[in-house]
C-alpha positions as CSV (number, residue, x, y, z in Angstrom):
1,M,0.0,0.0,0.0
2,S,1.0,3.6,-0.5
3,I,-0.3,7.1,0.1
4,A,-2.4,8.1,-2.9
5,A,-3.2,11.7,-1.9
6,Y,-3.1,14.0,1.1
7,A,-4.2,17.4,2.1
8,R,-4.5,19.7,5.1
9,A,-6.4,22.8,6.2
10,S,-6.1,24.9,9.3
11,D,-8.1,28.0,10.4
12,T,-8.3,30.2,13.5
13,G,-12.1,29.9,13.6
14,K,-14.6,32.6,14.4
15,K,-14.0,33.2,18.1
16,R,-10.2,32.9,18.6
17,R,-7.7,35.5,17.8
18,R,-4.8,33.2,17.1
19,N,-4.3,29.6,16.0
20,E,-2.9,27.3,18.7
21,D,-3.2,24.2,16.5
22,S,-0.1,22.9,14.8
23,Y,0.3,20.0,12.4
24,V,2.8,17.8,10.7
25,V,2.4,16.7,7.1
26,A,5.6,14.8,6.3
27,P,4.5,11.6,4.6
28,P,4.5,8.9,5.8
29,L,4.0,10.8,9.0
30,F,1.0,13.0,9.8
31,A,0.0,14.7,13.1
32,V,-2.3,17.2,14.7
33,A,-1.5,19.1,18.0
34,D,-4.0,21.4,19.8
35,G,-2.2,23.5,22.3
36,M,-3.5,24.9,25.6
37,G,-2.3,27.5,28.1
38,G,-2.5,31.2,28.8
39,A,-1.3,33.9,26.5
40,Q,0.8,32.3,23.8
41,A,1.7,29.1,25.7
42,G,-0.7,26.9,23.9
43,E,0.8,27.9,20.6
44,V,4.3,27.3,22.0
45,A,3.4,23.8,23.2
46,S,1.8,22.6,20.0
47,R,4.7,23.9,17.9
48,L,7.3,22.4,20.1
49,A,5.5,19.1,19.9
50,A,5.2,19.2,16.1
51,A,8.8,20.1,15.7
52,A,9.8,17.2,17.9
53,L,8.1,14.8,15.5
54,E,9.7,16.4,12.4
55,D,13.3,16.5,13.6
56,T,13.6,13.4,15.9
57,D,15.5,10.4,14.5
58,S,13.8,7.3,15.7
59,G,16.6,5.0,14.5
60,S,15.4,1.5,13.6
61,L,12.1,1.8,15.4
62,S,8.8,1.3,13.6
63,G,5.1,0.9,14.2
64,P,3.8,1.7,17.7
65,E,7.3,1.8,19.2
66,R,8.3,4.6,16.8
67,V,5.1,6.6,17.4
68,V,5.3,6.3,21.1
69,S,9.0,7.3,21.1
70,L,8.1,10.4,19.0
71,I,5.3,11.5,21.3
72,Q,7.4,11.0,24.4
73,E,10.1,13.2,22.9
74,A,7.5,15.8,22.2
75,N,6.4,15.5,25.8
76,R,9.9,15.9,27.1
77,R,10.5,19.1,25.1
78,V,7.2,20.7,26.1
79,Y,7.6,19.8,29.8
80,E,11.1,21.1,30.0
81,R,10.2,24.4,28.3
82,A,7.3,24.8,30.7
83,A,9.5,24.0,33.7
84,N,12.1,26.5,32.7
85,D,10.0,29.4,31.4
86,P,7.5,30.9,33.8
87,A,5.6,32.4,30.9
88,T,4.7,29.0,29.7
89,S,4.2,27.2,33.0
90,G,1.4,24.6,32.8
91,M,1.1,24.6,29.1
92,G,0.4,21.4,27.2
93,T,-1.0,20.0,24.0
94,T,-3.0,17.2,22.5
95,M,-1.3,15.1,19.9
96,T,-2.7,12.6,17.4
97,V,-0.2,10.9,15.0
98,A,-0.6,8.6,12.0
99,L,2.4,6.7,10.5
100,V,1.9,4.8,7.2
101,E,4.1,1.8,6.8
102,G,3.2,-0.6,4.0
103,E,-0.2,-2.2,4.7
104,V,-0.3,-0.8,8.3
105,V,-1.2,2.6,9.7
106,T,0.0,3.2,13.3
107,I,-2.0,5.7,15.3
108,G,-0.6,7.4,18.4
109,H,-2.9,9.5,20.6
110,V,-3.0,11.8,23.7
111,G,-5.8,14.1,24.4
112,D,-9.0,14.8,22.5
113,S,-7.9,15.4,18.9
114,R,-9.1,12.5,16.9
115,A,-8.3,10.0,14.1
116,Y,-11.0,8.7,11.8
117,L,-11.2,6.1,9.0
118,A,-13.6,6.4,6.2
119,R,-14.1,2.9,4.6
120,D,-16.8,0.9,2.9
121,G,-19.5,3.5,3.2
122,G,-18.9,4.3,6.9
123,L,-16.9,6.5,9.2
124,E,-15.1,5.0,12.3
125,Q,-13.6,7.0,15.1
126,L,-10.3,5.3,15.8
127,T,-9.2,7.2,18.9
128,E,-10.9,7.5,22.2
129,D,-11.0,11.0,23.7
130,H,-9.0,11.4,26.9
131,S,-11.6,13.8,28.3
132,L,-13.8,14.4,31.4
133,V,-16.9,14.2,29.3
134,N,-15.9,10.9,27.7
135,E,-15.2,9.4,31.1
136,L,-18.6,10.5,32.3
137,L,-20.1,9.1,29.1
138,K,-18.5,5.7,29.6
139,S,-19.7,5.6,33.2
140,G,-23.3,6.3,32.2
141,K,-23.5,9.7,34.0
142,L,-24.1,11.5,30.7
143,S,-26.0,10.7,27.5
144,R,-24.5,11.3,24.1
145,E,-26.7,14.3,23.6
146,E,-25.7,15.8,27.0
147,A,-22.0,15.1,26.3
148,D,-22.2,17.1,23.0
149,V,-23.2,20.3,24.8
150,H,-21.6,19.8,28.2
151,P,-19.9,22.9,29.6
152,Q,-16.9,20.9,30.7
153,R,-16.2,19.2,27.3
154,S,-12.9,21.2,27.0
155,V,-11.5,19.4,30.1
156,I,-9.1,16.7,29.1
157,T,-7.6,14.0,31.3
158,R,-4.3,13.5,29.5
159,A,-2.0,15.9,27.6
160,V,1.5,16.2,26.2
161,G,3.9,18.3,28.3
162,T,2.0,18.6,31.6
163,D,3.9,15.9,33.4
164,P,7.4,14.4,33.0
165,D,5.9,11.2,31.5
166,V,2.9,10.7,29.3
167,D,0.8,7.6,28.7
168,V,0.4,7.2,24.9
169,D,-2.4,5.1,23.3
170,A,-0.8,3.5,20.3
171,F,-2.2,0.8,18.0
172,T,-2.2,-0.3,14.3
173,V,-4.9,-0.4,11.7
174,G,-4.7,-2.5,8.6
175,A,-4.8,-0.3,5.5
176,A,-6.9,-1.1,2.4
177,E,-7.1,0.5,-1.0
178,G,-9.6,3.3,-1.0
179,D,-9.3,4.1,2.7
180,V,-9.3,7.7,3.8
181,F,-7.8,8.5,7.1
182,M,-8.5,11.9,8.8
183,L,-6.8,13.6,11.8
184,C,-8.4,16.7,13.3
185,S,-8.6,18.9,16.3
186,D,-11.7,19.3,18.4
187,G,-12.5,22.6,16.7
188,L,-14.0,20.4,13.9
189,T,-15.7,17.6,16.0
190,D,-17.3,20.0,18.5
191,M,-18.9,21.8,15.6
192,V,-19.6,19.2,12.9
193,S,-21.3,15.8,13.5
194,D,-19.6,12.5,12.4
195,E,-22.4,12.0,9.9
196,D,-21.7,15.4,8.2
197,I,-17.9,14.8,8.3
198,F,-18.5,11.5,6.5
199,D,-20.7,13.1,3.9
200,V,-18.0,15.6,3.1
201,L,-15.3,13.0,2.9
202,E,-17.4,10.9,0.6
203,R,-18.5,13.8,-1.6
204,Y,-14.9,14.9,-2.2
205,R,-13.1,11.6,-1.9
206,E,-11.2,12.3,-5.2
207,D,-10.2,15.8,-4.1
208,L,-8.9,15.8,-0.5
209,D,-7.8,19.4,-0.6
210,R,-11.4,20.4,-1.3
211,A,-12.6,18.0,1.4
212,T,-10.4,19.5,4.2
213,K,-11.4,23.0,3.2
214,A,-15.0,22.1,3.1
215,L,-14.8,20.6,6.6
216,V,-13.1,23.8,8.0
217,S,-15.9,25.9,6.3
218,A,-18.6,23.7,7.9
219,A,-17.1,24.1,11.4
220,N,-17.0,27.9,10.9
221,R,-20.6,28.0,9.6
222,A,-21.6,26.1,12.8
223,G,-20.0,28.8,14.9
224,G,-16.2,28.3,14.7
225,E,-15.8,28.3,18.5
226,D,-12.2,27.0,18.4
227,N,-9.2,26.6,16.0
228,I,-9.9,24.0,13.3
229,T,-7.3,21.7,11.8
230,V,-7.9,18.8,9.4
231,I,-5.5,16.4,7.7
232,A,-6.7,13.7,5.3
233,F,-4.8,11.1,3.4
234,A,-5.9,8.3,1.1
235,I,-4.5,4.8,0.6
236,A,-3.8,3.2,-2.8
237,A,-2.3,-0.1,-3.9
238,D,1.4,-0.1,-4.5
239,G,2.5,1.7,-7.6
240,G,-0.1,4.5,-7.4
241,N,1.2,8.0,-7.9
242,T,1.0,10.2,-4.8
243,V,-1.0,13.4,-5.3
244,R,0.4,16.0,-3.0
245,M,-1.6,18.9,-1.6
246,P,-1.5,22.1,-3.5
247,A,0.7,24.9,-2.1
248,Q,-1.2,27.1,0.4
249,A,-0.4,30.3,2.1
250,D,1.0,29.9,5.6
251,E,-1.6,30.8,8.3
252,E,1.2,32.4,10.4
253,D,0.9,35.5,8.2
254,T,-2.7,36.1,9.3
255,L,-2.4,35.4,13.0
256,T,-2.4,38.1,15.7
257,R,-0.6,37.8,19.0
258,V,-3.5,38.9,21.3
259,P,-4.6,36.3,23.9
260,A,-7.9,34.6,22.9
261,P,-10.9,35.7,25.0
262,T,-12.4,32.2,25.0
263,V,-12.3,29.4,27.5
264,D,-9.1,27.3,27.1
265,T,-8.6,23.6,27.6
266,M,-7.6,22.4,31.0
267,V,-6.2,19.0,32.1
268,V,-7.5,17.0,35.0
269,P,-6.2,13.5,35.9
270,P,-8.7,10.7,35.4
271,E,-8.8,10.0,39.2
272,H,-10.3,13.4,39.8
273,V,-13.0,13.2,37.1
274,E,-15.8,12.5,39.7
275,E,-14.8,15.6,41.7
276,L,-15.4,17.9,38.7
277,F,-18.7,16.4,37.5
278,V,-21.6,18.8,37.5
279,E,-25.1,18.4,36.2
280,P,-25.5,20.1,32.8
281,G,-27.5,23.4,33.1
282,S,-26.9,23.7,36.9
283,A,-25.4,26.8,38.6
284,E,-22.2,24.8,39.1
285,A,-22.1,24.1,35.4
286,E,-22.1,27.8,34.7
287,A,-19.3,28.3,37.1
288,V,-16.8,26.3,35.1
289,V,-16.7,28.8,32.4
290,R,-13.7,31.0,33.3
291,P,-12.1,33.9,31.5
292,A,-8.8,33.5,29.8
293,P,-5.8,34.3,32.1
294,I,-4.7,38.0,32.1
295,S,-1.3,38.5,30.5
296,P,1.5,40.3,32.5
297,A,1.3,43.3,30.2
298,A,-2.4,43.6,30.8
299,R,-1.9,43.4,34.6
300,V,0.7,46.3,34.4
301,R,-1.8,48.4,32.4
302,L,-4.5,47.7,34.9
303,V,-2.4,48.7,37.9
304,L,-1.2,51.9,36.1
305,T,-4.8,52.8,35.3
306,M,-5.9,52.3,38.9
307,L,-3.0,54.4,40.2
308,L,-4.0,57.2,37.8
309,L,-7.6,57.1,38.9
310,L,-6.6,57.2,42.5
311,A,-4.3,60.2,41.8
312,I,-7.2,62.1,40.1
313,A,-9.5,61.3,43.0
314,A,-6.9,62.7,45.5
315,V,-6.5,65.9,43.5
316,L,-10.3,66.4,43.3
317,L,-10.6,65.8,47.1
318,V,-7.8,68.3,47.9
319,W,-9.4,70.8,45.5
320,G,-12.8,70.4,47.2
321,L,-11.3,70.9,50.7
322,V,-9.5,74.1,49.6
323,H,-12.6,75.6,47.9
């Protein structure tokens, strides 16, 4: 088997002011990373993780061993940066990786970015979200409908870079001619249903560049609450010609460096999932929506503004006493 075609699309979305998603498109290796953290830390985390995949020599390793080794190296780099740079303390990133080797595709996974397989008229989610909502769904505390709108669906239970070691889910999938694999951040899956994702992949199966762009557009039409990144690649029998994605403008040129005003992802270990559970729609549920952290520069501006107001008030008070 070989890679017949591949494409990617990434967009800031409608609510964020910068794109904290990063991706790797280096056949036979593909990956999506969705960063988290205050200010620019999420962006730093995802890019460090992506760079680790691209420049790490895995030696003779292959399959799950190679993928796990790559993600662990990404974890080491993100964790060390966070430990040594106070501005990025606590940052982390999801990471979902696909490695194509002959008739096998190895998937490596941490967090809630996903891998899918479109085959024989159906779409299968290959990865399992490492998230609070998924844990509650599996335990029967939430229905699928409640999970889709739960206010804590951004809480993940595992991430790259938040601890010295990371537990990686890694497994292999047999590849067949005509398969289309897709990796994506939750900016797509929170906005677009699996059924609609499959419809787009089927409609544009012969044009993956159009498929990835259509999926990003669908997420934005649905609200674009988060950054959206989609990678798709198709499998062909050996001897097929690889169709590369067309050249696209780098999204970096369009990004601003202002902290996003939306709620960011947070990481909670699985053993504390029960402590955070709240009923959807309750007062406690509303309380989990917290503003983004205030940057150091913003704090300085706030302090200066307060001091100025106090000085004006003092002058007015003295003037009033004199007159």
